[in-house]
N, C-alpha and C positions, 0 to 999 in steps of 0.2 A: 752899587754897594751906598751900603748905608751908613754917617755917623749914631755913635747917642756918645751921652757921657755911662759911665761907669760906673760902679763905688763893687768895688772888692770885696766876694762872698768873706772872704773871710776875719774880715777884718768887722766885719757884723754883723759874724755869727750869723750866714743866712747860707742856705742851700746850694742858690746859686746868684753868680751877679745880677746887679737889677742895674735898667735903662732908668734913669727920667726920661719921662715925656708927662702932654697934658693931653687929655684919647680920653672922647663924649665913646660914656658905652650906657650900655641901657640896663638897669636892676632890675629884677625880678625877687623882692621878698614875699611880701603877701599881698604885693600893688607891685604893679608896673612905675617905674619912677627914673632916671635920668639921675649919672655920676657920672665922675669924672676919676682918671684912672692916670695916678701922679708919678706913680710908678710901674713896673713890673720886671716880674723874666720868666721863665720858663714857669719855672714853679710857685711859681705866683703876685699878687699884685697890690700895691697900697692904691685904697680911694677918697675919694672926698666925697662924699653926700648931702643933703640940705635935711635930712632928718641920722636921727643915732643907726645905728644896725646894734643883734646885741653878742654880743662872746658865742660862741661858741653857734653859730644858725647858720645853713645851709642854704647859701643862697645862688642864686644865674646871675649871671653876670654874661651880657651877652655881647661879644666886644667886635667891631670893624672885621670883614671881610673871614675873622676866626668860626662868631656865633657864638652862644650858647655852650660855658660851661660852669661848674660849680666845684664851689670853696664854701670854705665852712669861715668865718669871722676870728679871727685867732683872739684880734686883739680891738681896743673898739676907746674912743676920745673924743667924745661931740660929732661933732665930722670929715674925723676921719674912724681909715679903719685900714687892716692889715690881713688881705685874707690870700691862705693859699688856695689853689685848686686840688681840686680831690685828685684829677689826672692833669699830668705836667701839661706844654706846649710842646709842642714841638718845635727844635727850632725855626724853621723856617718860617712854624708861624711866630715867630715871634719877628725875626725880621720882616713878614710880613710888616707888625703892623706897627715897629720903627720907621718903617718906609710909609706907612699910613699919617703916624705924625711931620713926617717932614726930618724924622732923628740919621 
């Protein structure tokens, strides 16, 4: 069993409950680079990047244990961005990611 800090979806007008974590991932936009997943849900993730992402761009995110997932940059401010996944993660995938991050 894992534990995580949950933020209710309704309180933040989100489609799914998000879990805070710090997980290294790989981002592929025009070139491959590292990023940090600062929170995640089955429907998307908030990323911290070393360079800004353009709103509306489609990205590929390589997550540990899950592999590559496609997402669209919905919002971005400097080095943080919100990216809904094109296809949602399964609950099992999310649980595995949280366990990997020690949550």
